[in-house]
N, C-alpha and C positions, 0 to 999 in steps of 0.2 A: 189302716194301721196294721202292721205286721203283728203276728202273735207274740214274737219275742219282745217287741217294743211294748205291747200291752202287759206282758208279764213283768217287765221292768218297772212299768208305771204302777201296777197294782201288785204289791208284794208285802209279805208279812215277815218280820224278823223271826227266824227260827228259835234262837235262844230265848227271846222274850216270851214267845208263845209256849215253849216247853216249860219254862219256869212257872208260868201262870197255871199250866195244867198240873204241875207237881203240887203247887199250893192248893189248888182245888181238890185234888184227890186226898191229900193229907187232911184237909178240913172235913171232907165227906166221911173219911174213915173214923176220925175222932168223934164226929157227931153220932155216928152209928154205935160206936163202942160205948160212949157216954150214956146214950139212951138205953142200951141193952144192959150194961153191967153196973152202971152207977144209979141211974133212975129206975132201972129194972122194969122198963116198959117192954112188953113182949111184942115182937113182930118178926117178920122173915128177914132177920139180919144176915143170915148166911147167903141168901140170894143177893142181897145188896153188896156184901163184901165180894162176892164172885163177880158182880158187874164192875166194881172198882178195880179188881185184879185184872180183868180183861182190858180196862182202860189204861192201866199202868203198862201193860205189854205194848199197847199202841204207842204210848209215849216213849218207851225205850226204842221202839222201831223208828219213830220220828227223830229221836236224838242221835242215834248211832248209825242208822242205815241210810237215811236221807242226808246226803252230803252238802246240799245247797244251804248257804247261810240265809238266803232270801227265798221264802216259799212263794211259788207262783199262786195266782188267784185260784187255779183249779185245785191244787194240793191243799191250800188253806181252806177252801170251801168244803172239800171232802172231810177233813178232820173236824171242822166246825159242825157239820151235819152230824157226825158221830157224837160230838159232845152234847148236842141238843137231844139226840135220841137217848144217850146215856142218862142224862138228867131226867128225861121223861120216864124211863124205867125206874129210877130211884124214887121219884115222886109217886109213881104208880103203886109201889109197895109201902109207901110211908104217908098215906093220907091224901094223895092227889092234890087237888086245888086247896084243900084245907091246911096243907103243910105251910107253916109260917115262913119257910124259906123258898116258897114258890117263885118269888121275884128273881131268884138266881138264874132261872131258865132263860131270861132275856139277855144275860151277859154275853154269850157267844155272838149273837147278832149285833149287839151294840158295840162290843169291843172291835169287831171286825169291820164295821161300816166305814172306817177311815182308810182301810188298807186293801180291801178287795173290790171287785167291780160291782156296779150297781145291780146287775142281774143276779150275782151271787148273794148280795144283801137282801134282795127281794125274796130269793129262794129261802134264805134262813128265816126271814120274818114270817113267811107263809108257813114254814115247817113249825116254827115256835107257836104260832096261833093255833094250828091243828093240834099240837100237843096240849095246849091249854084247854081247848074244847074237849078233847078226849078225856083229860084228867078231871074235867068238871063232872063227868057222868060215870066214869069207870076208874075205880081205885080201891085199894085195901084201906081199912080204917086207919086213922091217925093213931100212932102208938099212944097208949094211955094207961094210967094206973088202975088196976082192978077192973071193977064194973063201970067206972066212970067213962062216959062217952061224950065226945064233943059234938054238940048240935048247934046249928045256926040256921036262920031262915033261908029258904031257897034264893030269895032275891039278893041276899047278902053274898051267898056263895057264887051266884052267877055274876055278881058285880066284880068279883076278884079277877077272873080272866079278862073281862072287858077293860077294867082299869089298867091291868098289867099290859094288855095288848096296846092300848092307847099310849101308855107311857113308853113302851118299846118303839112304836112307830115314830113317835116324836123324837126320841133320842137317836134312832137310826137315821132319820131324815137329816138331822143336824150333823151327825157323824159323816154321812155321805157328802153333804154340802161342804162342810169345812175340809173334809179330806180332798175333795176335788179342787177346791181353791188352793189348798196347800200344795198339791201336786203340780198345779199350773204355775204357781209362784216358784216352786223348787226348780222346775224345768227352765223358767225364765232366768232365775238367778244362776243356774248352771251355765246358761248361754252367756251371761255377763262375765262369769269367771273365765270362760273359754275365750271370749273376745279380749278381755283385759290381759290374759296370758299372752295372746298373740301381740297385743299392743306393747306390752312390756318387753317382749322378745325383740320386736322391731326397734324399740327405743334403745335397748341394750346394744343391738347391732349398730344402730346409728351412733351411739356413744363410742363404741369401739372404733368405728370408721373415723369419727372425729379425732379420737386419740391417735390413730395411725397417721391421719393427715397432719396433725399438729406435731407429732414426734418426728415424722420423716421430712418435714419441711426444711429444717436446718441442714441435715446432711445432704439433701437434694440440692439446696442452694450452693453448698460447698462444692459438690461435684460439678455443677454448672459453671461456677466461677473458675474452677481448675481447668475445665475443658476449654473455656474461652481464653485463658492464659496460654494454653497449649496451642490454640489456633493462632494467636499472635506470634508465637515463637516458631511454629512449624507449619504455618499456613501455606507456605510456598511449596511444601513437600507434597507432591501429588500422590505418593503412596499412602499417606496417613490422613490427607485432607478430607477425603470422602468419609473415613471412619469418624473423624472429629465432628464433621457436620452431622453425621447420623447420631452421635452422642448428644449433641446440642438439641437436635429436634426431638429425640426421645425423652430427654430430660424435661423439655418444655411440655411435652405431652403428659408426662407423669405429674407435673405441677398442676396441669388443668384437671386431671382426674382426681387428684387429692383435694383440690379446691371444691369440686362437686361433692365429694364425700363428706366434707366438713359440714357440721350442723350450722355453723356460723362462720362466714368468711373472715370476720375480724375476731376470731376466737383467741382468748387469753389462756394462761396456764390453768385457771380454775374454771374451764368451760363446762365441766360436768356439773358444777354447782351454780350454773347460770340461773338467775331468777327471772321469772316471767310475771308480767302484769296481765290483766284480762285483755288489754289492748294488744299486747304481744301475741296472746293466744289467738285472738280473732284475726289479726293481720296474717298470721301464719296459715290459719285455716282458709281464709278468703283467698289468699294467694294460691293455694293448692287447687281451689275450685275454679279460679279464673283461668287456669291453664287448660281446663277441660270443658268449660261452660262459656256460652256466649251471652249469659245473663249479666245485667248491670248490678254490681255490688256497690253500696254506698255505706260508709262508716262515719257516723256522726259522734263527735266527742263533746262532752260537757263536764270537764273535770275541774273542780274547785280546789283540789289539792294534788300533790304529786301522786300518781297511781301507786296503789299498794302492790308490792311484788312478793312472790313466794317461790319456793322450789317448784320446778316444772313438774306438773302432775299429769300423767297420762289419762287419769280418770276425768279431770276437768276438760282436758283436750278432747277426749272421745265424746263426752257429754255435749259440749258445745258443737262439735263437728256433726253430731246426729241432727241437732235442730237446724243448723245452717244448711246441712245437706237436704233436709226435708223442705226447707224454704226454697232451695235451688230446684228441687224436684217438682214442686207444685206451682211455682211462680210463673207468670206469663213473660215478664221482661225484667222485673226489678226486685231486688232484695235490699232492704234497709236494716242496718244494725245501729242501734243507739247505745252508747256507753255513757252513763251519767254517774257522778260520784260527788258526795258532799262529805261532811265531817262524820256522818253516822252510817250512811248507806251507799253501797255501790250496786248499780243495776244495769243489766243488759237486756235490751228489747230486740228481738229478731222478728221482723215483719216482712211479709211478701205480698204480692198483688195477685195471688191465686184464688181458688174457690173458697178458701177458709176451712176451718175444721167442720166436720159433719155436725149438723145441728142436733141430731139425736144423741151423739156422744157428749157434746158440750152441755146439753140440758140435763143429762143424767150424771154429769161429773165423772164420767168413766175414762176420760183421757188420762193416760199414764198407767192404766192397768194393762197387763199382758193378755194377749190372745182374745182381742175383742174385734168385732166387725160391725161396720155401719150398715144400716138398711138402705142408705142412699146409693143407688145403682150408678150414678154418675161418678166417674173417676174411681170406681171401686177397685179396679185393678191396681191403682197406685196406692190405695190406702193400706192394703195389707192387713196384718193382725195386730198392729200397735206395739210390736215388740221393740222396734227402734226407739219409739217414744218412751216406753217403759225403761229401757236401758239408759237413755239419756237422763231421764228424770231421776232414776235411782242413783246414778253415779254422781250427779250434781248435788242431790240431797245428802248423799254420804259425805260430801265435802261442804256441808253446812249451808247450802243454798236453799231457797224456797223457789219453787217453779209453779207458774200459773199459766193456763192456756185460755185464750179468748180470741174472738174475731174482731178485726179492726173496725172501728166505727166509720172511718173515712173511706177505705177502699174494699171493705168486706173480706180482706185477706186474713190469713192466720197470723196471730201474734203469740209469741212465747216470752213471758216476763221472768227473768232470772235475777234474783235479788240476794245479796249478801249483806250482813252487818259487817262494817269495817273491822270490828274487833275479832270477828270470826275469820275474815280473810287474813288478818295478821297472824292467826294461829295455825294456818295451813302450812 
């Protein structure tokens, strides 16, 4: 993966990070001023304020000098390293590991774990642990009133950095894990949006072509009728007969072109609002595959009522096309599609006679997730990363369907079961 792609994948929003740093610095300053001037606990508060002042300068630089809205993993890591070191210095002068706010030192590593690379997260975790170890042995006393000193057993003091480190590792691990899953899904959803934008654009162009075909049909017929009348009247005139014949042939050619552009040869005035049933969707998809494939497609209908129709949906069309396309890709000779409907449920089953879904993905229920790969080496070049299956499943589930994957008991091929409640189909 290129560095620019990695930077886009692992990035931190600048405004969010800057605002969090302002909140942290204001909180640190208030805590120091309260301890020094209200509680009157004496400590090196001037050094602490100097450290905060230096941090404020870095935040101004980040806010006004760095123009990017999304910070790359490298820039984010650099600033987060500074934040951990800054907290380490503050705690060094205010009690070290005995400071009750010591847990705040884990915030940079935990906060960033969802946004930066795993190597950067490991670096921040290691740096934080080293800080905790150092602050367990070297620090100025905790600010206290008069001669009262805070004492605790060594085993208790050493337990604080251990427990803090364990908590940080636990939180960072889940942050990295959830962050990675979130990025993968975001990338897959972006792919869906891209594909659907292309599909809608094509559908829009198809609708415009159909509109043109429909609108131009009548004037073209009038032109053709007029030319034929002229042929009858001036057909014997050799000077214009050739031109009239040319007009007739070109008019017929235009009629054929417009007929091909039409979405439906028997289109009516309200063709854009034409309603589709699942049978219509599948017939249209299968017809397009039969033009390029030598496989045998069989559509079996078992409808107890009139099929439910809804406005044509490019999402349903694309979702069904994905699964029928996969069946065509993996089948040996035959693809069977079953459409059943009763009073409550409408179901589509797409079955092929190919090798079936990989057993490791079926057993782990991972089919339908993006960017997965089977360990089965047979046909591995065909299986890909599961993005097509994820897109098809997501689009159909968005349109109120439930999608289930299994291998056929009869021929061991793959089966995709797509089911709608009729009340949901009526609402699409």
